[in-house]
C-alpha positions in Angstrom: -53.6 12.7 -4.5 -50.7 10.3 -4.4 -49.7 8.8 -7.7 -47.2 6.3 -9.2 -44.4 8.9 -9.1 -44.6 9.1 -5.3 -43.5 5.5 -5.1 -45.2 5.0 -1.7 -48.3 2.8 -1.6 -48.1 1.7 2.0 -51.5 3.3 2.7 -53.1 1.8 -0.4 -54.7 -1.5 -1.0 -55.3 -3.6 -4.1 -57.4 -6.7 -4.6 -56.5 -8.6 -7.8 -59.0 -11.4 -8.6 -59.3 -13.8 -11.5 -60.9 -17.2 -12.4 -59.8 -19.4 -15.2 -60.9 -22.9 -14.3 -64.7 -23.5 -14.2 -66.9 -26.4 -13.3 -69.9 -25.4 -15.5 -68.4 -22.7 -17.8 -65.8 -22.7 -20.5 -62.2 -22.4 -19.1 -60.3 -19.2 -19.8 -56.6 -19.9 -19.5 -55.9 -16.4 -20.7 -57.3 -15.0 -17.4 -54.5 -16.6 -15.4 -51.8 -14.9 -17.5 -53.6 -11.5 -17.3 -54.0 -11.7 -13.6 -50.3 -12.5 -13.1 -49.3 -9.7 -15.5 -51.4 -7.2 -13.6 -49.8 -8.3 -10.3 -46.4 -7.9 -11.8 -47.2 -4.4 -13.0 -48.5 -3.2 -9.6 -45.6 -4.6 -7.7 -43.0 -3.4 -10.2 -41.3 0.0 -10.6 -43.4 1.3 -13.4 -46.5 1.5 -11.2 -44.8 2.6 -8.1 -43.8 -0.8 -6.6 -46.8 -1.5 -4.4 -45.7 -3.5 -1.3 -46.5 -7.1 -1.7 -48.5 -7.1 1.6 -50.8 -4.4 0.3 -51.8 -6.5 -2.7 -54.3 -9.3 -2.2 -54.3 -12.0 -4.8 -57.5 -14.1 -5.3 -56.9 -16.7 -7.9 -59.3 -19.4 -9.0 -61.7 -19.1 -6.0 -64.3 -21.9 -6.4 -67.1 -20.7 -4.1 -68.4 -17.4 -2.9 -68.1 -18.2 0.8 -66.8 -15.2 2.8 -65.5 -13.4 -0.3 -67.7 -10.3 0.0 -66.6 -10.0 3.7 -63.0 -10.4 2.7 -63.3 -7.8 0.0 -64.6 -5.2 2.5 -61.8 -6.0 4.9 -59.3 -5.8 2.0 -60.2 -2.3 0.9 -61.4 -0.8 4.2 -58.1 0.4 5.5 -57.0 2.0 2.3 -56.4 5.8 2.7 -54.7 6.8 -0.6 -55.7 4.3 -3.3 -58.2 1.4 -3.3 -58.0 -0.8 -6.4 -60.0 -3.8 -7.5 -59.3 -5.9 -10.6 -61.2 -8.8 -12.0 -60.5 -11.0 -15.0 -62.6 -14.0 -16.0 -66.2 -14.8 -17.1 -68.8 -12.1 -16.6 -72.5 -13.0 -16.3 -75.7 -11.1 -15.6 -78.7 -12.2 -13.6 -82.4 -11.8 -14.2 -82.2 -8.2 -13.1 -79.3 -7.4 -15.4 -76.8 -7.1 -12.5 -73.2 -7.9 -13.2 -71.9 -11.1 -11.7 -68.2 -12.0 -11.6 -67.9 -15.7 -12.1 -66.1 -18.1 -9.7 -65.1 -21.7 -10.3 -68.4 -23.2 -9.3 -70.6 -20.4 -10.7 -73.9 -21.6 -12.2 -74.9 -20.8 -15.8 -78.5 -20.5 -14.5 -79.4 -16.8 -14.2 -81.5 -17.5 -11.1 -78.4 -18.9 -9.3 -75.7 -16.6 -10.5 -76.1 -14.1 -7.7 -75.6 -16.9 -5.1 -72.7 -18.6 -6.9 -70.8 -15.6 -8.2 -69.4 -12.4 -6.8 -71.9 -9.7 -7.6 -70.6 -6.3 -8.5 -73.0 -4.9 -5.9 -70.6 -6.6 -3.3 -67.6 -4.9 -4.9 -69.5 -1.6 -4.8 -70.2 -2.1 -1.1 -66.5 -2.7 -0.4 -65.6 0.6 -2.2 -68.4 2.3 -0.2 -66.7 1.1 3.0 -63.3 2.4 2.0 -62.1 5.9 2.8 -59.5 5.9 0.0 -59.0 9.2 -1.8 -58.8 7.4 -5.2 -60.9 4.3 -6.1 -60.1 2.3 -9.2 -62.0 -0.7 -10.6 -60.8 -2.6 -13.7 -63.2 -5.2 -15.1 -61.9 -7.5 -17.8 -64.9 -9.7 -18.5 -68.0 -10.0 -20.6 -70.9 -7.5 -19.9 -68.5 -5.3 -17.8 -70.5 -2.2 -18.8 -73.3 -3.3 -16.5 -71.1 -2.0 -13.7 -71.8 1.5 -15.0 -75.5 1.1 -15.7 -78.0 3.5 -14.3 -78.3 1.6 -11.0 -74.6 0.6 -10.9 -72.6 3.8 -11.1 -69.8 3.9 -8.5 -69.5 7.6 -8.5 -71.9 10.4 -8.3 -74.8 8.5 -6.7 -76.5 9.4 -3.5 -75.3 6.3 -1.7 -71.7 6.5 -2.9 -69.4 8.7 -0.7 -67.7 11.4 -2.7 -63.9 11.2 -3.1 -61.3 13.1 -5.1 -61.6 10.5 -7.8 -63.2 7.3 -9.0 -62.2 5.4 -12.1 -64.1 2.5 -13.6 -62.5 0.8 -16.6 -64.5 -1.9 -18.4 -63.5 -4.3 -21.2 -66.9 -4.1 -22.9 -70.3 -2.5 -22.9 -73.4 -3.7 -21.0 -74.3 -6.7 -23.3 -71.1 -7.2 -25.2 -68.5 -9.9 -24.8 -64.8 -9.6 -24.0 -62.3 -11.3 -26.2 -59.2 -13.3 -25.2 -56.5 -15.3 -26.9 -56.5 -19.1 -26.8 -53.7 -21.6 -26.5 -53.6 -22.3 -30.2 -52.9 -18.6 -30.9 -50.3 -18.0 -28.2 -48.3 -20.2 -25.7 -49.1 -17.6 -23.1 -52.6 -16.4 -23.9 -54.0 -13.2 -22.4 -57.3 -11.3 -22.3 -57.1 -8.5 -24.8 -58.2 -5.7 -22.5 -55.5 -6.4 -19.9 -52.9 -7.1 -22.6 -53.4 -3.8 -24.3 -53.4 -1.8 -21.0 -50.2 -3.6 -19.9 -48.5 -3.3 -23.2 -49.1 0.4 -23.3 -47.7 0.8 -19.7 -44.7 -1.3 -20.5 -43.9 0.4 -23.8 -44.5 3.9 -22.5 -45.7 6.8 -24.6 -43.0 8.7 -26.7 -43.5 12.4 -26.3 -45.7 11.9 -23.3 -45.3 13.3 -19.8 -43.1 11.6 -17.2 -46.2 10.1 -15.5 -49.1 8.4 -17.4 -52.5 9.3 -16.1 -55.5 6.9 -16.1 -57.5 8.8 -18.7 -54.8 8.9 -21.4 -53.8 5.3 -20.6 -57.4 4.2 -21.3 -57.9 6.3 -24.3 -54.7 5.1 -26.0 -55.5 1.5 -25.2 -59.0 1.9 -26.4 -57.8 3.4 -29.7 -55.5 0.5 -30.2 -58.2 -2.1 -29.4 -60.6 -0.5 -31.9 -57.9 -0.1 -34.5 -57.1 -3.8 -34.3 -60.8 -4.9 -34.5 -61.4 -5.7 -30.9 -64.6 -4.8 -28.9 -64.5 -1.2 -27.8 -63.9 -0.8 -24.0 -65.8 1.6 -21.8 -64.8 3.9 -18.9 -66.3 6.1 -16.2 -64.3 8.8 -14.4 -65.4 11.1 -11.6 -63.8 14.3 -10.4 -60.1 14.3 -11.2 -59.6 10.5 -11.5 -58.7 10.7 -15.2 -55.7 12.8 -14.2 -54.4 10.3 -11.6 -50.9 9.2 -12.5 -51.0 5.4 -12.6 -47.6 4.6 -14.1 -44.2 6.0 -15.0 -43.7 6.7 -18.6 -41.0 4.3 -19.7 -40.4 6.3 -23.0 -39.8 9.6 -21.2 -36.2 10.9 -21.1 -36.5 11.3 -17.3 -36.8 7.5 -16.9 -33.4 6.5 -15.8 -31.5 4.3 -18.2 -30.4 2.0 -15.3 -34.0 1.5 -14.2 -35.1 1.0 -17.8 -32.6 -1.8 -18.3 -33.8 -3.6 -15.2 -37.3 -3.9 -16.5 -38.7 -6.6 -18.8 -38.5 -5.7 -22.4 -41.7 -4.6 -24.1 -43.3 -6.4 -27.0 -43.1 -5.1 -30.5 -44.8 -1.8 -31.2 -45.9 0.3 -34.1 -45.9 4.1 -34.2 -49.7 4.1 -33.6 -49.6 2.1 -30.3 -49.2 -1.3 -28.8 -49.4 -4.2 -31.2 -50.9 -7.7 -30.8 -48.4 -10.4 -31.2 -50.8 -13.3 -32.0 -53.4 -13.2 -34.8 -56.9 -11.8 -34.4 -59.4 -14.5 -33.4 -61.2 -16.3 -36.2 -64.0 -14.2 -37.5 -63.1 -11.0 -35.7 -64.3 -7.7 -37.3 -63.0 -7.1 -40.8 -59.4 -5.9 -41.2 -59.5 -2.1 -41.8 -55.9 -1.8 -43.1 -57.1 -1.0 -46.6 -59.4 1.8 -45.4 -58.6 5.5 -45.7 -56.6 6.5 -42.7 -59.2 8.8 -41.1 -62.0 6.2 -41.1 -60.8 4.5 -37.9 -60.0 7.9 -36.3 -63.5 9.1 -36.9 -64.9 5.9 -35.4 -62.7 6.2 -32.3 -63.6 9.9 -31.9 -67.3 9.0 -32.0 -66.9 6.2 -29.5 -65.0 8.5 -27.1 -67.8 11.1 -27.3 -70.4 8.4 -26.8 -68.6 7.1 -23.7 -67.7 10.5 -22.3 -69.8 12.8 -20.1 -72.7 14.6 -21.7 -73.0 12.0 -24.5 -76.7 12.4 -24.9 -76.3 16.1 -25.6 -73.8 15.4 -28.3 -75.7 12.6 -30.0 -75.9 14.6 -33.3 -72.1 15.0 -33.3 -71.7 11.3 -32.5 -74.0 10.3 -35.3 -72.2 12.5 -37.8 -68.8 11.0 -36.9 -70.2 7.4 -37.1 -71.8 8.3 -40.5 -68.6 9.7 -41.9 -66.6 6.7 -40.8 -69.3 4.4 -42.2 -69.3 6.1 -45.5 -65.6 5.6 -45.6 -66.1 1.9 -45.2 -65.5 1.3 -41.4 -67.6 -1.8 -40.7 -68.1 -1.3 -36.9 -69.0 2.4 -37.5 -71.8 1.1 -39.7 -73.0 -1.2 -36.9 -72.9 1.6 -34.3 -74.7 4.0 -36.7 -77.4 1.4 -36.8 -77.7 1.6 -33.0 -78.0 5.4 -33.2 -80.8 5.4 -35.9 -82.7 2.6 -34.2 -82.8 4.6 -31.0 -80.8 2.3 -28.8 -77.9 4.7 -28.3 -80.2 7.5 -27.2 -82.0 5.3 -24.8 -78.7 4.1 -23.2 -77.2 7.5 -22.9 -80.4 8.9 -21.3 -80.5 5.9 -18.9 -83.8 4.7 -20.3 -84.9 1.2 -21.2 -85.1 0.6 -24.9 -88.6 -0.8 -25.6 -92.0 -0.3 -27.0 -92.0 3.5 -27.0 -88.9 3.8 -29.2 -89.3 6.0 -32.2 -86.3 4.6 -33.9 -86.0 4.2 -37.7 -86.0 0.4 -38.0 -85.6 0.5 -41.8 -82.4 2.6 -41.6 -81.1 0.5 -38.7 -81.6 -2.7 -40.7 -79.8 -1.1 -43.6 -76.7 -0.3 -41.6 -76.6 -3.5 -39.6 -76.8 -5.6 -42.7 -74.2 -3.5 -44.5 -71.9 -3.8 -41.5 -72.4 -7.6 -41.4 -71.7 -7.8 -45.2 -68.4 -6.0 -44.5 -67.4 -8.5 -41.9 -68.6 -6.9 -38.6 -69.8 -9.5 -36.1 -71.4 -6.7 -34.2 -73.5 -5.7 -37.2 -74.6 -9.4 -37.6 -75.5 -9.7 -33.8 -77.5 -6.4 -33.7 -79.3 -7.4 -36.9 -80.3 -10.7 -35.3 -81.4 -8.8 -32.2 -83.5 -6.4 -34.3 -85.2 -9.4 -36.0 -86.0 -11.1 -32.6 -86.6 -8.1 -30.4 -88.4 -5.8 -32.8 -89.9 -8.0 -35.5 -90.4 -11.4 -33.9 -88.8 -13.1 -36.9 -87.1 -16.1 -35.4 -85.7 -17.6 -38.5 -83.9 -14.4 -39.5 -82.8 -13.8 -36.0 -81.2 -17.2 -35.7 -79.5 -16.8 -39.1 -77.8 -13.6 -38.1 -77.0 -14.8 -34.5 -75.3 -17.9 -36.2 -73.3 -15.6 -38.4 -72.1 -13.5 -35.5 -71.4 -16.6 -33.4 -69.3 -18.2 -36.1 -67.3 -15.0 -36.1 -66.5 -15.3 -32.4 -69.2 -13.1 -30.8 -70.0 -14.9 -27.6 -73.1 -12.7 -26.9 -74.6 -14.0 -30.2 -73.9 -17.6 -29.1 -75.8 -16.9 -25.8 -78.7 -15.2 -27.7 -78.9 -18.1 -30.1 -78.9 -20.7 -27.4 -81.6 -18.7 -25.5 -83.8 -18.4 -28.6 -83.5 -22.0 -29.4 -84.4 -22.9 -25.8 -87.5 -20.7 -25.8 -88.7 -22.1 -29.1 -88.2 -25.6 -27.9 -90.5 -24.8 -25.0 -93.0 -23.0 -27.2 -92.3 -19.6 -25.6 -91.4 -17.7 -28.8 -88.9 -14.8 -29.2 -88.4 -11.9 -26.8 -90.2 -9.6 -29.1 -91.6 -6.1 -28.7 -93.0 -6.1 -32.2 -96.6 -5.5 -31.0 -95.6 -2.1 -29.7 -93.5 -1.0 -32.6 -95.0 1.4 -35.1 -92.6 0.5 -37.8 -92.6 3.4 -40.2 -89.2 4.9 -41.1 -88.6 8.5 -40.2 -87.1 9.3 -43.7 -87.4 8.2 -47.2 -83.7 7.6 -47.4 -82.6 4.1 -46.5 -79.6 5.4 -44.6 -81.7 7.4 -42.3 -80.2 10.8 -42.9 -82.1 13.4 -41.0 -82.1 17.2 -41.3 
């Protein structure tokens, strides 16, 4: 496979897309800066200097129009690499399909598929491409829906095989992506793109001459989690994780003359790229006072959960989360709650989490509440979801949704608005309490099982 060190992308195509001005949705100024930064990376020497004519730039498109057709045409003639990047609002429709928002996208779930670019259209464009390596980078809320059971881009019957496919996602299926605002930085960026770009511009001391997609993602994910940001997700097929995406700026082989011609990197710490502006108000609790291995345990568990064969390693994943939680890592407490409630197992097995779940609700509630008490907005959100989804307790659900929303969790804000709307129309919560048996599986409130 060709890579960034070959410095020839004349047979490759990239489509870079972003939306930051919206008619019906909240504006995201950070998306514009992230889109421009991704464009600069691809067309600069670190990523192999893609020819300008091989990079299509779709900025602030208002309406869908012929965009799906243009996308197919844009990627169809790629032979070596086909790359798609999106930054902006992510939405999901009534069938939980990912929709990439445009300027006139509707907030109505029924209308999202007709006013937004569905990820199904992106998948179709990749399907039409004969590129050896296919890369999709999604920096938006709910990006993980692109890798759901019906949305995998590699390894499905209707997806042509290729030497490699890579899908990098800023968040999980029903999690929100975070971004800086103009009060925090004069040039705000979305965090997922910022961390990826920072890592590429810094380079990796002691690393190889070329930085592969897999290690780039893992290092960026580690830094995001370390700094209290939502954990990103990834999917790789075949050898895509080994595809060299960028030159390593920190490698001795990188010529000093070339190094001096590149824009200077931002500050860094020995553990990875740093974030110049402050963390958004109410972000997960600062873990700087924790024992050093707590975050490492959490990141290791997260990597196992998102890697291949995650369902078979659930016991190992739970053990790592539990160790990190016992050491005081707030988001590990929250994710341990997902494990003991049964949501993690259902997701890894590609099943819907519902009435037949045998999860330990008492233990899940314990860990969600402990995580929320330690400042995790994820713990507060999932506790609210448990109260609404499993117990039908609307007052407690709204209480914890409000806590998470005040901390900056956009998914909690959406859930809170939805619950209020249903109550105002006399519809009640989206509860499965009637089918839940309720008894904990152990007498220990933390749900330890042997």
